[in-house]
MILUM-474301 format. One record per residue (C-alpha): residue number from 1; residue in three letters; x, y, z. Coordinates in steps of 0.5 Angstrom, whole numbers. Example, Ala and Ser with C-alpha at 12.3 -4.5 7.8 and 13.67 -1.06 7.14 Angstrom:
# residues 2
<rec i="1" aa="ALA" X="25" Y="-9" Z="16"/>
<rec i="2" aa="SER" X="27" Y="-2" Z="14"/>
//
This chain:
# residues 176
<rec i="1" aa="MET" X="72" Y="-7" Z="82"/>
<rec i="2" aa="ASN" X="69" Y="-8" Z="88"/>
<rec i="3" aa="ARG" X="63" Y="-12" Z="90"/>
<rec i="4" aa="ARG" X="58" Y="-6" Z="89"/>
<rec i="5" aa="SER" X="61" Y="-3" Z="82"/>
<rec i="6" aa="THR" X="60" Y="-11" Z="80"/>
<rec i="7" aa="HIS" X="53" Y="-11" Z="81"/>
<rec i="8" aa="THR" X="52" Y="-4" Z="78"/>
<rec i="9" aa="PHE" X="56" Y="-6" Z="72"/>
<rec i="10" aa="LEU" X="52" Y="-13" Z="71"/>
<rec i="11" aa="ALA" X="45" Y="-10" Z="72"/>
<rec i="12" aa="GLY" X="47" Y="-5" Z="67"/>
<rec i="13" aa="ALA" X="49" Y="-10" Z="62"/>
<rec i="14" aa="THR" X="43" Y="-15" Z="63"/>
<rec i="15" aa="VAL" X="38" Y="-9" Z="62"/>
<rec i="16" aa="ALA" X="42" Y="-7" Z="55"/>
<rec i="17" aa="LEU" X="42" Y="-14" Z="53"/>
<rec i="18" aa="THR" X="34" Y="-15" Z="55"/>
<rec i="19" aa="VAL" X="33" Y="-9" Z="51"/>
<rec i="20" aa="LEU" X="37" Y="-12" Z="45"/>
<rec i="21" aa="ALA" X="34" Y="-18" Z="45"/>
<rec i="22" aa="LEU" X="27" Y="-16" Z="46"/>
<rec i="23" aa="ALA" X="28" Y="-11" Z="40"/>
<rec i="24" aa="ALA" X="30" Y="-17" Z="36"/>
<rec i="25" aa="CYS" X="25" Y="-21" Z="38"/>
<rec i="26" aa="GLY" X="19" Y="-16" Z="36"/>
<rec i="27" aa="SER" X="21" Y="-15" Z="29"/>
<rec i="28" aa="SER" X="17" Y="-19" Z="25"/>
<rec i="29" aa="GLY" X="20" Y="-16" Z="18"/>
<rec i="30" aa="ALA" X="13" Y="-14" Z="16"/>
<rec i="31" aa="SER" X="12" Y="-7" Z="15"/>
<rec i="32" aa="THR" X="11" Y="-3" Z="22"/>
<rec i="33" aa="ALA" X="3" Y="-3" Z="21"/>
<rec i="34" aa="SER" X="-1" Y="-9" Z="19"/>
<rec i="35" aa="PRO" X="-3" Y="-8" Z="11"/>
<rec i="36" aa="GLN" X="-10" Y="-6" Z="11"/>
<rec i="37" aa="PRO" X="-15" Y="-11" Z="7"/>
<rec i="38" aa="PRO" X="-16" Y="-9" Z="0"/>
<rec i="39" aa="LYS" X="-22" Y="-5" Z="-2"/>
<rec i="40" aa="THR" X="-25" Y="-5" Z="-9"/>
<rec i="41" aa="GLY" X="-26" Y="2" Z="-12"/>
<rec i="42" aa="ALA" X="-33" Y="2" Z="-9"/>
<rec i="43" aa="GLY" X="-30" Y="1" Z="-2"/>
<rec i="44" aa="THR" X="-32" Y="-7" Z="-2"/>
<rec i="45" aa="PRO" X="-27" Y="-12" Z="0"/>
<rec i="46" aa="ALA" X="-23" Y="-14" Z="-6"/>
<rec i="47" aa="THR" X="-21" Y="-21" Z="-7"/>
<rec i="48" aa="VAL" X="-14" Y="-19" Z="-9"/>
<rec i="49" aa="GLY" X="-10" Y="-12" Z="-7"/>
<rec i="50" aa="VAL" X="-3" Y="-10" Z="-6"/>
<rec i="51" aa="ALA" X="0" Y="-8" Z="1"/>
<rec i="52" aa="LYS" X="7" Y="-6" Z="3"/>
<rec i="53" aa="THR" X="11" Y="-11" Z="7"/>
<rec i="54" aa="GLY" X="18" Y="-12" Z="8"/>
<rec i="55" aa="LEU" X="19" Y="-15" Z="1"/>
<rec i="56" aa="GLY" X="16" Y="-9" Z="-2"/>
<rec i="57" aa="ASN" X="9" Y="-8" Z="-5"/>
<rec i="58" aa="ILE" X="6" Y="-15" Z="-6"/>
<rec i="59" aa="LEU" X="-1" Y="-18" Z="-7"/>
<rec i="60" aa="VAL" X="-5" Y="-20" Z="-1"/>
<rec i="61" aa="ASP" X="-12" Y="-23" Z="0"/>
<rec i="62" aa="THR" X="-18" Y="-20" Z="3"/>
<rec i="63" aa="GLN" X="-15" Y="-20" Z="10"/>
<rec i="64" aa="GLY" X="-9" Y="-17" Z="8"/>
<rec i="65" aa="ARG" X="-5" Y="-24" Z="8"/>
<rec i="66" aa="THR" X="1" Y="-25" Z="3"/>
<rec i="67" aa="LEU" X="-1" Y="-29" Z="-4"/>
<rec i="68" aa="TYR" X="4" Y="-34" Z="-7"/>
<rec i="69" aa="LEU" X="6" Y="-37" Z="-13"/>
<rec i="70" aa="PHE" X="8" Y="-45" Z="-13"/>
<rec i="71" aa="LYS" X="14" Y="-46" Z="-18"/>
<rec i="72" aa="LYS" X="12" Y="-53" Z="-20"/>
<rec i="73" aa="ASP" X="5" Y="-50" Z="-23"/>
<rec i="74" aa="SER" X="6" Y="-49" Z="-30"/>
<rec i="75" aa="GLY" X="0" Y="-45" Z="-33"/>
<rec i="76" aa="PRO" X="-6" Y="-44" Z="-30"/>
<rec i="77" aa="ALA" X="-7" Y="-51" Z="-27"/>
<rec i="78" aa="SER" X="-5" Y="-52" Z="-20"/>
<rec i="79" aa="THR" X="-1" Y="-58" Z="-18"/>
<rec i="80" aa="CYS" X="-2" Y="-57" Z="-10"/>
<rec i="81" aa="THR" X="-7" Y="-62" Z="-8"/>
<rec i="82" aa="GLY" X="-7" Y="-66" Z="-1"/>
<rec i="83" aa="ALA" X="-2" Y="-65" Z="4"/>
<rec i="84" aa="CYS" X="1" Y="-59" Z="0"/>
<rec i="85" aa="ALA" X="-6" Y="-55" Z="0"/>
<rec i="86" aa="THR" X="-7" Y="-56" Z="7"/>
<rec i="87" aa="PHE" X="0" Y="-52" Z="8"/>
<rec i="88" aa="TRP" X="-1" Y="-48" Z="2"/>
<rec i="89" aa="PRO" X="-9" Y="-47" Z="2"/>
<rec i="90" aa="PRO" X="-11" Y="-44" Z="-5"/>
<rec i="91" aa="LEU" X="-14" Y="-38" Z="-5"/>
<rec i="92" aa="ILE" X="-22" Y="-40" Z="-7"/>
<rec i="93" aa="ALA" X="-26" Y="-35" Z="-11"/>
<rec i="94" aa="PRO" X="-33" Y="-36" Z="-8"/>
<rec i="95" aa="GLY" X="-36" Y="-31" Z="-14"/>
<rec i="96" aa="THR" X="-32" Y="-27" Z="-19"/>
<rec i="97" aa="PRO" X="-26" Y="-25" Z="-16"/>
<rec i="98" aa="THR" X="-25" Y="-17" Z="-15"/>
<rec i="99" aa="SER" X="-19" Y="-13" Z="-15"/>
<rec i="100" aa="GLY" X="-17" Y="-8" Z="-10"/>
<rec i="101" aa="THR" X="-12" Y="-2" Z="-11"/>
<rec i="102" aa="GLY" X="-6" Y="-3" Z="-14"/>
<rec i="103" aa="ALA" X="-8" Y="-10" Z="-17"/>
<rec i="104" aa="ASN" X="-9" Y="-11" Z="-24"/>
<rec i="105" aa="ALA" X="-16" Y="-13" Z="-26"/>
<rec i="106" aa="SER" X="-14" Y="-16" Z="-33"/>
<rec i="107" aa="LEU" X="-9" Y="-20" Z="-29"/>
<rec i="108" aa="ILE" X="-14" Y="-24" Z="-24"/>
<rec i="109" aa="GLY" X="-18" Y="-30" Z="-27"/>
<rec i="110" aa="THR" X="-20" Y="-37" Z="-24"/>
<rec i="111" aa="THR" X="-18" Y="-44" Z="-26"/>
<rec i="112" aa="LYS" X="-22" Y="-50" Z="-24"/>
<rec i="113" aa="ARG" X="-18" Y="-55" Z="-19"/>
<rec i="114" aa="GLN" X="-19" Y="-62" Z="-18"/>
<rec i="115" aa="ASP" X="-25" Y="-62" Z="-13"/>
<rec i="116" aa="GLY" X="-28" Y="-57" Z="-18"/>
<rec i="117" aa="ALA" X="-27" Y="-51" Z="-14"/>
<rec i="118" aa="ALA" X="-25" Y="-44" Z="-17"/>
<rec i="119" aa="GLN" X="-18" Y="-42" Z="-15"/>
<rec i="120" aa="VAL" X="-16" Y="-35" Z="-16"/>
<rec i="121" aa="THR" X="-10" Y="-34" Z="-21"/>
<rec i="122" aa="TYR" X="-6" Y="-28" Z="-22"/>
<rec i="123" aa="ASN" X="-2" Y="-27" Z="-29"/>
<rec i="124" aa="GLY" X="-4" Y="-34" Z="-30"/>
<rec i="125" aa="HIS" X="-1" Y="-37" Z="-24"/>
<rec i="126" aa="PRO" X="-6" Y="-40" Z="-19"/>
<rec i="127" aa="VAL" X="-5" Y="-37" Z="-12"/>
<rec i="128" aa="TYR" X="-4" Y="-39" Z="-5"/>
<rec i="129" aa="LEU" X="-4" Y="-37" Z="2"/>
<rec i="130" aa="TYR" X="1" Y="-40" Z="7"/>
<rec i="131" aa="GLY" X="-1" Y="-44" Z="14"/>
<rec i="132" aa="GLY" X="5" Y="-41" Z="17"/>
<rec i="133" aa="ASP" X="3" Y="-33" Z="16"/>
<rec i="134" aa="HIS" X="-1" Y="-31" Z="22"/>
<rec i="135" aa="ASN" X="-2" Y="-24" Z="21"/>
<rec i="136" aa="PRO" X="-3" Y="-19" Z="15"/>
<rec i="137" aa="GLY" X="3" Y="-18" Z="12"/>
<rec i="138" aa="ASP" X="7" Y="-24" Z="14"/>
<rec i="139" aa="THR" X="12" Y="-27" Z="9"/>
<rec i="140" aa="ASN" X="14" Y="-33" Z="12"/>
<rec i="141" aa="GLY" X="13" Y="-37" Z="6"/>
<rec i="142" aa="GLN" X="18" Y="-33" Z="2"/>
<rec i="143" aa="GLY" X="23" Y="-37" Z="-2"/>
<rec i="144" aa="VAL" X="21" Y="-44" Z="2"/>
<rec i="145" aa="VAL" X="22" Y="-50" Z="-2"/>
<rec i="146" aa="ALA" X="17" Y="-55" Z="-1"/>
<rec i="147" aa="PHE" X="13" Y="-60" Z="-4"/>
<rec i="148" aa="GLY" X="18" Y="-60" Z="-10"/>
<rec i="149" aa="ALA" X="19" Y="-53" Z="-12"/>
<rec i="150" aa="GLY" X="20" Y="-46" Z="-9"/>
<rec i="151" aa="TRP" X="14" Y="-41" Z="-6"/>
<rec i="152" aa="PHE" X="14" Y="-34" Z="-8"/>
<rec i="153" aa="ALA" X="10" Y="-28" Z="-6"/>
<rec i="154" aa="LEU" X="7" Y="-24" Z="-12"/>
<rec i="155" aa="SER" X="9" Y="-17" Z="-15"/>
<rec i="156" aa="PRO" X="3" Y="-13" Z="-17"/>
<rec i="157" aa="SER" X="6" Y="-14" Z="-24"/>
<rec i="158" aa="GLY" X="5" Y="-22" Z="-23"/>
<rec i="159" aa="SER" X="12" Y="-24" Z="-23"/>
<rec i="160" aa="GLU" X="15" Y="-27" Z="-17"/>
<rec i="161" aa="VAL" X="18" Y="-23" Z="-12"/>
<rec i="162" aa="ALA" X="26" Y="-24" Z="-11"/>
<rec i="163" aa="GLY" X="29" Y="-24" Z="-4"/>
<rec i="164" aa="ALA" X="29" Y="-28" Z="3"/>
<rec i="165" aa="SER" X="23" Y="-26" Z="7"/>
<rec i="166" aa="PRO" X="25" Y="-21" Z="12"/>
<rec i="167" aa="ASN" X="22" Y="-25" Z="18"/>
<rec i="168" aa="ALA" X="25" Y="-32" Z="16"/>
<rec i="169" aa="ALA" X="29" Y="-32" Z="22"/>
<rec i="170" aa="SER" X="22" Y="-32" Z="26"/>
<rec i="171" aa="GLY" X="21" Y="-39" Z="24"/>
<rec i="172" aa="GLY" X="18" Y="-39" Z="17"/>
<rec i="173" aa="GLY" X="18" Y="-44" Z="12"/>
<rec i="174" aa="GLY" X="21" Y="-51" Z="12"/>
<rec i="175" aa="GLY" X="21" Y="-56" Z="7"/>
<rec i="176" aa="TYR" X="15" Y="-61" Z="8"/>
//
């Protein structure tokens, strides 16, 4: 191979590798479009709704952020306080929680936290957000084991979603 064809080959290989790397880095694992925040039947923001993500249809809050259950919780009482609640903030209801399209209104409720705040529950599970989710539809908390148990997104039926987060390779999760 002469010097000119070597440079052409290396330039072509570099372009191909760059395209592959950018494609891999740009894939967040979430759906191609960010989920829209849930709305009630009247068109107002809903406390809990359903969005399509890389994990399938899951519960989200008024901003389209994934809602999680903590396997350490048994019944409606939350066991996530202190540092746990810093990384996994509880979804607090400023009033009566409302349901958006796809969420079952009869499964939404609240439980009183140690600080007196009303935390939203779904199918009897207190629900949480994850500090590592930065955009609507992120599922970085899926399957994380932290603060003594696993964290899982919730399906519209109120059960945990199985499977690993499609964006786990992007730095989501970690034990605390």
